[in-house]
C-alpha positions as CSV (number, residue, x, y, z in Angstrom):
1,M,-25.2,1.6,31.5
2,K,-25.4,-2.1,30.7
3,K,-23.1,-5.0,30.1
4,K,-23.1,-7.1,27.0
5,L,-21.1,-10.2,26.1
6,L,-21.0,-9.6,22.3
7,S,-20.8,-6.3,20.6
8,T,-22.2,-5.7,17.1
9,A,-18.7,-5.9,15.8
10,L,-18.3,-9.3,17.4
11,A,-21.5,-10.5,15.8
12,V,-20.4,-9.3,12.4
13,S,-17.0,-11.1,12.9
14,M,-18.6,-14.4,13.9
15,V,-21.1,-14.2,11.0
16,A,-18.3,-13.5,8.6
17,A,-16.3,-16.4,9.9
18,S,-19.2,-18.8,9.2
19,L,-19.5,-17.9,5.6
20,S,-18.3,-20.6,3.2
21,A,-18.1,-18.6,-0.1
22,C,-15.2,-16.3,0.5
23,T,-11.8,-16.1,-1.2
24,N,-8.4,-17.3,-2.2
25,G,-7.9,-20.7,-0.6
26,G,-9.2,-23.2,1.9
27,G,-6.9,-22.5,4.8
28,S,-4.9,-25.1,6.7
29,G,-6.2,-28.6,7.0
30,Q,-4.6,-28.7,10.5
31,E,-6.5,-27.7,13.6
32,E,-6.2,-24.0,13.9
33,P,-6.4,-22.0,17.2
34,A,-9.8,-20.7,18.0
35,P,-11.0,-18.9,21.1
36,S,-12.6,-20.9,23.8
37,Q,-16.2,-20.3,24.9
38,T,-14.9,-19.1,28.3
39,A,-12.8,-16.4,26.5
40,V,-15.7,-15.3,24.4
41,E,-18.0,-15.0,27.5
42,N,-15.4,-13.0,29.4
43,N,-15.0,-10.6,26.5
44,T,-17.3,-7.9,28.0
45,E,-17.8,-4.4,26.9
46,T,-19.5,-1.3,28.4
47,T,-22.2,0.4,26.3
48,T,-23.1,4.0,27.0
49,E,-24.9,6.7,25.0
50,E,-21.5,7.8,23.7
51,G,-20.7,4.5,22.2
52,T,-19.0,1.2,23.1
53,E,-16.0,1.1,25.4
54,V,-14.0,-1.7,26.8
55,E,-14.3,-2.2,30.5
56,P,-11.2,-4.0,31.6
57,V,-11.6,-6.8,34.2
58,E,-9.3,-6.0,37.2
59,E,-7.9,-9.5,37.3
60,L,-6.6,-9.3,33.7
61,G,-3.6,-7.3,34.9
62,Y,-3.8,-4.9,32.0
63,T,-5.9,-2.3,30.3
64,Y,-6.8,-2.3,26.7
65,G,-8.7,-0.4,24.0
66,E,-8.0,3.2,23.5
67,H,-5.0,2.8,25.8
68,F,-3.0,-0.4,26.5
69,H,-0.9,-0.9,29.6
70,S,0.3,-4.1,31.2
71,D,0.8,-4.2,35.0
72,D,3.8,-6.5,34.5
73,P,6.5,-6.0,31.9
74,V,6.0,-8.2,28.9
75,T,8.1,-8.9,25.7
76,Y,6.7,-9.8,22.3
77,S,8.8,-10.8,19.3
78,M,8.3,-8.8,16.1
79,S,9.9,-8.7,12.7
80,F,10.9,-5.4,11.3
81,S,11.3,-4.5,7.6
82,D,14.3,-2.2,7.7
83,A,14.5,0.2,4.8
84,S,18.0,1.2,3.7
85,W,16.9,4.9,3.1
86,Y,15.9,5.2,6.8
87,P,17.7,2.3,8.6
88,M,16.8,1.5,12.2
89,T,19.4,2.6,14.8
90,D,19.9,1.7,18.5
91,Q,18.5,5.2,19.3
92,W,15.1,4.2,18.1
93,V,15.1,1.5,20.8
94,T,16.7,3.6,23.6
95,E,15.0,7.0,23.0
96,G,12.8,6.8,19.9
97,V,9.6,5.1,18.8
98,F,10.2,1.7,20.5
99,A,11.1,3.4,23.8
100,Q,7.9,5.4,23.6
101,I,5.8,2.3,22.9
102,K,7.4,0.7,25.9
103,E,6.8,3.7,28.2
104,R,3.1,3.8,27.3
105,T,2.4,0.1,27.4
106,N,5.1,-1.7,29.4
107,V,5.7,-3.9,26.4
108,T,9.2,-4.5,25.0
109,L,9.3,-5.4,21.4
110,D,12.0,-8.0,20.7
111,L,12.9,-6.9,17.1
112,T,14.3,-9.0,14.3
113,S,15.5,-6.4,11.8
114,I,15.5,-7.6,8.2
115,D,16.6,-5.6,5.2
116,S,13.5,-4.6,3.3
117,N,14.8,-6.1,0.0
118,D,15.0,-9.5,1.6
119,Y,12.1,-9.2,4.0
120,N,9.5,-11.5,2.3
121,D,12.1,-14.2,1.7
122,K,13.5,-14.1,5.2
123,I,10.0,-14.2,6.7
124,A,9.1,-17.2,4.6
125,L,12.3,-19.0,5.8
126,S,11.5,-18.2,9.5
127,I,7.9,-19.4,9.1
128,N,8.9,-22.6,7.3
129,A,11.5,-23.2,10.0
130,G,8.9,-22.7,12.8
131,D,10.9,-19.8,14.2
132,A,8.8,-16.9,13.1
133,P,8.3,-13.9,15.5
134,Y,5.0,-13.5,17.2
135,I,4.0,-10.3,15.2
136,I,4.8,-10.1,11.5
137,P,4.0,-6.6,10.0
138,K,4.5,-5.4,6.5
139,T,2.7,-8.4,5.0
140,Y,1.3,-7.9,1.5
141,D,0.3,-11.4,0.6
142,E,-0.2,-14.1,3.2
143,S,-1.5,-16.8,0.8
144,R,1.8,-18.7,0.7
145,Y,1.7,-19.3,4.5
146,V,-1.9,-20.2,5.1
147,D,-2.1,-23.8,4.2
148,G,0.9,-24.7,6.4
149,G,-0.9,-23.8,9.6
150,A,1.9,-21.6,10.9
151,I,-0.3,-18.4,10.8
152,V,-3.3,-17.8,13.0
153,P,-6.7,-17.2,11.4
154,V,-6.9,-13.8,13.0
155,S,-10.6,-13.3,12.0
156,K,-11.5,-15.7,14.7
157,W,-9.8,-13.4,17.2
158,T,-10.7,-9.9,16.1
159,Q,-13.6,-10.0,18.6
160,F,-11.0,-9.3,21.2
161,M,-9.7,-6.2,19.3
162,P,-12.0,-3.3,20.0
163,N,-10.2,-0.7,17.9
164,F,-10.2,-3.0,14.9
165,T,-13.8,-4.0,15.2
166,K,-14.9,-0.4,15.8
167,F,-13.2,0.7,12.5
168,V,-14.9,-2.1,10.7
169,E,-18.3,-1.0,12.0
170,D,-17.8,2.7,11.6
171,Y,-16.7,2.6,8.0
172,D,-18.6,-0.6,6.8
173,M,-15.4,-2.5,6.0
174,Q,-16.9,-6.0,6.0
175,S,-17.2,-6.2,2.2
176,D,-13.5,-5.1,2.0
177,L,-12.5,-7.8,4.4
178,D,-14.4,-10.3,2.3
179,T,-11.8,-9.8,-0.4
180,I,-9.1,-11.3,1.8
181,T,-11.3,-14.0,3.4
182,R,-10.6,-17.5,2.3
183,K,-12.9,-20.4,1.6
184,D,-12.7,-21.6,5.3
185,G,-14.4,-18.3,6.3
186,N,-11.3,-16.8,7.8
187,F,-8.8,-14.1,7.0
188,Y,-5.1,-14.5,8.0
189,R,-3.8,-10.9,7.9
190,L,-4.9,-7.9,9.9
191,P,-4.9,-5.3,7.1
192,G,-4.4,-1.6,7.2
193,M,-7.8,-0.1,6.7
194,H,-8.7,3.2,4.9
195,E,-11.8,5.1,5.4
196,S,-11.6,5.8,1.6
197,P,-9.2,4.6,-1.1
198,N,-5.8,6.4,-1.2
199,Q,-4.2,7.2,-4.5
200,D,-0.7,7.5,-3.2
201,Y,1.2,7.5,-6.5
202,F,0.6,10.2,-9.2
203,F,2.7,12.6,-11.3
204,I,4.7,15.7,-10.5
205,I,5.3,18.1,-13.3
206,R,7.4,21.2,-13.9
207,K,4.6,23.7,-14.2
208,D,6.9,26.5,-15.2
209,L,7.8,24.5,-18.3
210,F,4.2,23.6,-19.1
211,D,3.3,27.3,-18.7
212,G,6.2,28.3,-21.0
213,A,4.8,26.0,-23.6
214,G,1.4,27.5,-23.3
215,V,-0.1,24.4,-21.6
216,D,-2.5,25.2,-18.7
217,I,-2.5,21.8,-17.0
218,A,-4.8,22.8,-14.2
219,S,-7.6,23.6,-16.7
220,L,-7.0,20.4,-18.7
221,E,-6.5,17.7,-16.1
222,K,-10.1,17.0,-15.1
223,D,-10.9,15.5,-18.5
224,M,-7.4,14.9,-19.8
225,T,-6.6,11.6,-21.5
226,Y,-3.2,10.1,-22.0
227,D,-3.4,11.2,-25.7
228,D,-4.0,14.8,-24.4
229,L,-1.0,14.4,-22.1
230,Y,1.1,13.3,-25.0
231,D,0.1,16.3,-27.0
232,A,0.9,18.6,-24.1
233,L,4.4,17.0,-23.6
234,V,5.1,17.4,-27.3
235,K,4.6,21.2,-26.8
236,V,6.6,21.2,-23.6
237,K,9.5,19.4,-25.4
238,G,9.3,21.9,-28.2
239,Y,9.6,24.7,-25.7
240,M,12.5,23.1,-23.9
241,V,14.3,22.6,-27.2
242,S,13.7,26.2,-28.2
243,E,15.1,27.4,-24.9
244,G,18.2,25.2,-25.2
245,M,17.2,23.0,-22.3
246,C,17.4,19.8,-24.3
247,K,18.0,18.5,-27.8
248,E,15.3,17.1,-30.1
249,S,16.9,13.7,-29.6
250,D,16.4,13.9,-25.8
251,Y,13.6,12.4,-23.8
252,I,11.8,14.7,-21.3
253,W,10.2,11.9,-19.3
254,S,12.4,9.5,-17.4
255,D,10.5,7.7,-14.7
256,L,11.3,5.8,-11.5
257,W,9.7,2.8,-9.8
258,C,9.6,1.1,-13.2
259,G,13.0,-0.5,-13.7
260,Q,14.5,-3.7,-12.4
261,E,15.3,-2.0,-9.0
262,S,11.7,-1.4,-8.0
263,G,9.6,-2.4,-11.0
264,Q,10.7,-6.0,-10.8
265,G,10.5,-6.5,-14.5
266,S,6.8,-5.6,-14.7
267,G,6.9,-1.9,-15.6
268,G,6.2,-1.0,-12.0
269,N,4.2,2.0,-11.0
270,L,3.8,3.7,-14.4
271,L,2.2,0.7,-16.1
272,K,0.0,0.1,-13.0
273,I,-1.4,3.6,-13.0
274,M,-1.8,3.8,-16.8
275,G,-3.1,0.2,-17.1
276,F,-6.1,0.5,-14.8
277,S,-7.3,3.5,-16.9
278,Y,-7.7,1.0,-19.7
279,N,-9.2,-1.8,-17.6
280,V,-5.9,-3.6,-17.5
281,A,-4.0,-4.8,-14.4
282,S,-0.4,-4.2,-15.3
283,G,2.9,-3.2,-13.8
284,W,2.9,-3.5,-10.0
285,A,-0.7,-4.9,-10.3
286,V,0.0,-7.5,-12.9
287,A,-0.5,-10.3,-10.4
288,D,-4.2,-9.3,-10.6
289,C,-4.2,-9.6,-14.4
290,I,-7.3,-11.8,-14.1
291,Q,-10.1,-9.3,-13.6
292,Y,-13.8,-9.6,-13.2
293,D,-16.5,-8.4,-15.6
294,H,-19.4,-7.3,-13.4
295,D,-21.8,-7.1,-16.3
296,K,-21.1,-10.6,-17.6
297,D,-20.5,-12.1,-14.2
298,E,-17.3,-13.8,-15.3
299,W,-13.5,-13.5,-14.9
300,Y,-11.3,-12.7,-17.9
301,L,-7.6,-12.1,-18.6
302,S,-7.3,-8.3,-18.9
303,S,-3.9,-8.7,-20.7
304,T,-5.4,-10.2,-23.9
305,T,-8.2,-7.8,-24.5
306,D,-8.7,-5.0,-27.1
307,D,-8.4,-2.6,-24.1
308,Y,-4.9,-4.1,-23.4
309,K,-3.9,-3.5,-27.0
310,E,-5.0,0.2,-26.8
311,F,-3.1,0.5,-23.5
312,V,0.2,-0.7,-24.8
313,K,-0.2,1.3,-28.1
314,T,-0.7,4.4,-26.1
315,A,2.2,3.8,-23.8
316,N,4.4,3.1,-26.8
317,K,3.3,6.3,-28.4
318,F,5.2,8.2,-25.6
319,V,8.3,6.2,-26.3
320,S,8.2,6.2,-30.1
321,G,7.3,9.9,-30.1
322,G,10.5,10.8,-28.2
323,I,8.8,11.7,-25.0
324,L,9.3,8.8,-22.6
325,D,12.8,7.3,-22.3
326,P,12.6,3.5,-22.8
327,E,15.4,3.1,-20.3
328,T,12.7,3.9,-17.7
329,F,11.9,0.2,-17.6
330,T,15.5,-0.9,-16.9
331,Q,17.3,1.9,-15.1
332,D,17.8,2.5,-11.4
333,D,15.4,4.9,-9.7
334,S,18.2,7.5,-9.0
335,V,18.8,7.9,-12.8
336,A,15.3,9.3,-13.2
337,T,15.3,11.5,-10.1
338,N,18.7,13.0,-11.0
339,K,17.5,13.9,-14.5
340,F,14.5,15.6,-12.9
341,Y,16.6,17.4,-10.4
342,R,18.9,18.7,-13.1
343,G,16.0,20.1,-15.1
344,E,16.4,17.6,-18.0
345,T,12.9,16.2,-17.7
346,A,9.5,17.8,-17.1
347,I,7.4,15.0,-15.5
348,M,8.0,12.1,-13.2
349,S,6.0,9.8,-10.9
350,V,5.8,10.8,-7.2
351,N,4.1,9.6,-4.0
352,R,3.0,11.6,-1.1
353,G,6.0,10.8,1.0
354,Q,8.5,11.8,-1.7
355,V,7.2,15.3,-2.7
356,A,9.4,17.0,-0.1
357,T,12.5,15.0,-1.2
358,F,11.9,15.8,-4.9
359,T,11.4,19.5,-4.1
360,A,14.7,19.5,-2.2
361,G,16.4,17.8,-5.1
362,L,15.1,20.5,-7.5
363,D,16.2,23.3,-5.1
364,E,19.7,21.9,-5.3
365,G,19.7,21.0,-9.0
366,V,17.7,23.8,-10.7
367,G,17.8,26.3,-7.8
368,A,15.2,27.4,-5.4
369,G,12.9,30.0,-7.0
370,N,13.9,28.9,-10.6
371,Y,11.0,26.4,-11.0
372,E,7.4,25.7,-10.1
373,T,5.9,22.2,-9.6
374,Y,2.3,20.9,-9.8
375,L,0.9,17.6,-8.5
376,M,-1.1,16.4,-11.5
377,V,-4.2,14.2,-11.4
378,T,-3.5,11.0,-13.3
379,P,-5.0,11.1,-16.9
380,K,-7.9,9.0,-18.2
381,G,-7.7,6.2,-20.6
382,I,-11.0,4.6,-21.7
383,N,-12.5,5.0,-18.2
384,N,-12.6,7.6,-15.5
385,Y,-11.1,5.4,-12.7
386,M,-8.1,6.2,-10.5
387,A,-5.7,3.3,-10.1
388,E,-6.5,2.5,-6.5
389,N,-9.8,1.1,-5.4
390,S,-9.0,-0.9,-2.3
391,R,-9.5,0.4,1.2
392,L,-7.1,-2.3,2.5
393,E,-3.3,-2.4,2.4
394,N,-0.5,-4.5,3.8
395,G,-0.9,-5.7,7.3
396,V,0.0,-7.9,10.2
397,M,0.2,-11.7,10.4
398,I,0.3,-13.4,13.8
399,S,2.3,-16.6,14.0
400,K,0.8,-19.7,15.6
401,K,4.0,-19.9,17.6
402,A,2.6,-16.9,19.7
403,Y,-0.5,-18.9,20.6
404,D,1.5,-22.1,21.3
405,E,4.0,-20.3,23.6
406,L,1.7,-17.8,25.3
407,G,-1.5,-19.8,25.8
408,E,-4.9,-18.5,25.2
409,E,-5.1,-15.9,27.9
410,D,-1.8,-14.2,27.2
411,F,-2.3,-14.6,23.5
412,I,-5.5,-12.5,23.8
413,K,-3.5,-10.0,25.8
414,M,-0.9,-9.8,23.0
415,L,-3.7,-9.3,20.4
416,R,-5.1,-6.4,22.4
417,F,-1.6,-4.8,22.4
418,V,-1.5,-5.4,18.6
419,D,-4.9,-3.8,18.4
420,W,-3.6,-0.7,20.2
421,L,-0.4,-0.6,18.2
422,F,-1.9,-0.7,14.8
423,Y,-5.5,0.5,15.2
424,S,-5.8,3.0,18.1
425,D,-5.7,6.8,17.6
426,E,-3.2,7.1,20.4
427,A,-0.6,4.8,18.8
428,Y,-1.3,6.2,15.3
429,D,-0.5,9.7,16.4
430,L,2.6,8.6,18.4
431,I,4.1,6.5,15.6
432,K,3.4,9.0,12.9
433,W,4.2,12.3,14.7
434,G,6.2,11.4,17.8
435,I,5.7,13.3,21.1
436,E,3.5,16.4,21.3
437,G,5.6,19.3,22.6
438,E,8.8,17.7,21.5
439,T,8.7,16.6,17.8
440,Y,5.4,18.3,17.0
441,N,2.9,20.9,18.2
442,V,-0.8,21.4,17.6
443,V,-1.5,24.9,16.2
444,D,-5.0,26.0,15.4
445,G,-6.1,22.4,15.5
446,Q,-3.4,21.3,13.0
447,K,-0.3,19.2,13.8
448,V,3.0,20.8,12.7
449,L,6.5,19.7,13.3
450,A,8.3,21.5,16.2
451,D,11.3,23.7,15.5
452,G,14.4,21.8,14.8
453,W,12.7,18.9,13.2
454,Y,11.8,17.9,9.7
455,C,10.6,14.6,8.2
456,S,10.8,13.5,4.6
457,G,8.4,10.7,5.4
458,L,5.7,13.2,6.2
459,G,6.5,15.5,3.3
460,Y,8.5,18.0,5.3
461,A,11.9,18.9,3.8
462,D,14.8,20.2,5.7
463,P,14.3,24.0,5.5
464,T,18.0,24.6,5.7
465,P,19.7,21.7,3.8
466,D,23.1,23.4,3.7
467,D,23.3,23.4,7.4
468,E,23.5,19.9,8.8
469,T,23.6,21.0,12.4
470,D,20.4,22.9,12.9
471,N,17.6,20.4,12.0
472,K,17.1,16.7,12.3
473,D,14.9,14.2,10.4
474,M,12.7,12.7,13.1
475,R,12.3,9.5,11.0
476,L,16.0,9.0,10.8
477,E,16.6,10.1,14.3
478,Y,13.8,8.3,16.2
479,G,12.0,6.1,13.8
480,Y,8.7,8.0,13.7
481,A,6.6,8.0,10.5
482,G,7.9,4.6,9.5
483,G,6.2,2.2,7.2
484,N,6.1,-0.8,9.6
485,F,3.3,0.7,11.6
486,W,1.8,3.6,9.9
487,Y,-1.2,1.9,8.1
488,A,-4.2,3.6,6.7
489,H,-6.8,5.0,9.2
490,R,-9.4,7.8,9.0
491,V,-9.0,10.4,6.2
492,D,-8.5,13.2,8.7
493,Q,-5.7,11.3,10.4
494,R,-4.2,9.9,7.2
495,D,-4.0,13.3,5.6
496,D,-3.2,15.5,8.6
497,N,0.4,15.9,7.5
498,L,-0.3,16.9,4.0
499,T,1.0,20.2,2.7
500,P,-1.5,22.6,1.1
501,A,-0.3,21.3,-2.4
502,L,-1.0,17.7,-1.4
503,Q,-4.3,18.6,0.2
504,D,-5.3,20.3,-3.0
505,F,-4.3,17.3,-5.1
506,S,-6.2,14.9,-2.8
507,K,-9.3,17.1,-3.2
508,R,-9.0,17.3,-7.0
509,I,-8.4,13.6,-7.7
510,S,-11.4,12.7,-5.5
511,Q,-13.6,15.1,-7.5
512,Y,-12.2,14.3,-10.9
513,R,-11.9,10.5,-10.8
514,D,-14.2,7.6,-9.9
515,I,-13.5,4.5,-7.8
516,R,-13.2,1.2,-9.7
517,P,-15.5,-1.6,-8.5
518,L,-13.8,-4.3,-6.4
519,N,-13.3,-7.8,-7.7
520,P,-15.5,-10.2,-5.8
521,A,-14.2,-12.9,-3.6
522,L,-13.0,-16.2,-5.1
523,A,-13.8,-19.3,-3.1
524,S,-10.9,-21.4,-4.2
525,T,-9.8,-24.5,-2.2
526,A,-6.3,-25.1,-1.1
527,D,-5.6,-27.4,-4.0
528,E,-7.1,-24.9,-6.4
529,N,-5.1,-22.2,-5.0
530,E,-1.9,-24.2,-5.5
531,Q,-2.9,-24.8,-9.1
532,I,-3.7,-21.2,-9.7
533,N,-0.2,-20.2,-8.4
534,L,1.5,-22.8,-10.6
535,W,-0.2,-21.5,-13.7
536,K,-0.2,-17.8,-12.9
537,T,3.5,-17.4,-12.1
538,P,4.8,-18.3,-15.6
539,L,1.8,-16.6,-17.2
540,V,2.6,-13.3,-15.5
541,D,6.2,-13.6,-16.4
542,N,5.2,-14.1,-20.0
543,I,2.9,-11.1,-20.0
544,N,5.5,-8.9,-18.4
545,T,8.1,-9.7,-21.1
546,W,5.7,-9.1,-24.0
547,T,4.2,-5.9,-22.4
548,L,7.6,-4.3,-22.0
549,N,8.6,-5.3,-25.5
550,F,5.4,-3.7,-26.9
551,V,5.7,-0.6,-24.8
552,T,9.4,0.0,-25.7
553,G,8.8,-0.8,-29.4
554,K,10.9,-3.9,-29.5
555,K,7.9,-5.7,-30.8
556,D,4.9,-4.4,-32.9
557,I,1.7,-5.3,-31.3
558,D,-0.3,-5.5,-34.5
559,K,2.2,-7.8,-36.2
560,E,2.9,-9.9,-33.1
561,W,-0.6,-10.1,-31.6
562,D,-1.4,-13.6,-32.6
563,N,2.0,-14.8,-31.4
564,Y,1.4,-13.0,-28.1
565,I,-2.0,-14.6,-27.6
566,K,-0.5,-18.0,-28.4
567,S,2.3,-17.5,-25.9
568,C,-0.4,-16.8,-23.2
569,D,-2.4,-19.9,-24.2
570,D,0.9,-21.9,-24.0
571,A,1.3,-20.5,-20.5
572,N,-2.1,-22.0,-19.5
573,A,-4.1,-18.7,-19.7
574,K,-7.3,-20.4,-20.9
575,K,-7.1,-23.1,-18.2
576,L,-6.6,-20.5,-15.6
577,I,-9.6,-18.4,-16.7
578,D,-11.7,-21.6,-16.9
579,L,-10.8,-22.5,-13.4
580,Y,-11.6,-19.0,-12.1
581,N,-15.0,-19.2,-13.7
582,E,-15.7,-22.7,-12.6
583,I,-15.0,-21.6,-9.0
584,N,-17.2,-18.5,-9.6
585,K,-20.2,-20.6,-10.6
586,R,-20.2,-22.9,-7.5
């Protein structure tokens, strides 16, 4: 056994922090908190044949690493994105997930609950006012906060986070972290990290209706294109009409996560999934409309290509052909789900967490035993890529207020708690599953919910929905399996809740689809980043408007193509692309 001051992970972190050609902006011009030499030298670890473990120094007054516990009680402030469909209750604090965190760590979280619909705006206000909580989870885009100096460049401090650095080393995450690293060599968000990309959104179909129409979707999906899907749905609609399930004038596809409620005027999930199969960043991904051509080593606007034209023509084909309801792009999500539950539609988007909910809806609407579903691999366009290619997801910002008020020693202590909370196996299992022997059991090596519990967030529906007294949803009751903490992780842990149907889907999409190459880092300065945002916002708005008009048939893309291109040029598209490529050549 031997002591060492710097682990390999620390060395990787320090090298990464010294690189100048990274991404997205220059960082703050203000002096940013960085660890002292004394703190670095005291950051010792123990190396054994089994691996690297943290050896706590007795005078620290706390243990950290696989487990975290403070000798003295401490309190850290944290924001909480409160979802209306599973709102936080006092019971979460007194008996549930926050009580269990406190019991294990002696840390009390002083929570600021913010409605999820207002979360980003309220966080921005608190940061600008200098009153942000110490810990800010559920952060998707930190760029608006970096130049103000109110957010800590956490990459300087990850050397004190053994769970984080171990994951980076074990799964070679450095190139992924480079995509969120800024020109100053730092990243400002602790991201959720996946061992492999996770295609969380896909399609659920009524297999019984496809079978009735003579369409064997399981044998088709490996090589199925969107044109093939259209042909299949034409047959399904014909079958439904012949059986009196719908009229010829009805649509059999009404989708959610695409309207104003959750699509935010972009076409949402559907156009994101479909767009990437045509090399186009659209829908929820439209902010990344500027894509990178690896062969040409240049950036381009994916929304003005021939591929884009083919993409919107194909999407419009479903609308003009009487398959996809154009109200998909304006309606509330519940309109789509209720139509599916009543048996009026044959296909709809779904994610892993909603499969159980949608199944329960069908049980009530169509009747248990009267239908069969199938989780379908997303079709191909002109490539074989799945929509998701990143191994990073939303993550945690740390406010400079934490460093200023705690001081370096206690700030490092807090970071080690954050490291445990978001990156340790112990916390991951606790936050996702609750307490072994109470909310879940391990049977033949597999975690299963204990009797009396279900959890829609894990894909477990209430087995007896008509009886409200016998089973409880552990997410509603205690706050487990909530989105504020449950980020990414190893594949075996990420997928340990999946039903056999979801496990089968995960296996099929991994076998049938490829992973799209990542865009490289863009070493823009703070001023360049500001200019990019000024140009990109109206350009994206313009693209969204035209795209939805093309898809719904309000505008003909062939007749209006020149006008569309001009509208993009008028919105500074060419200047934006030129700036990207100018930065790329430096």
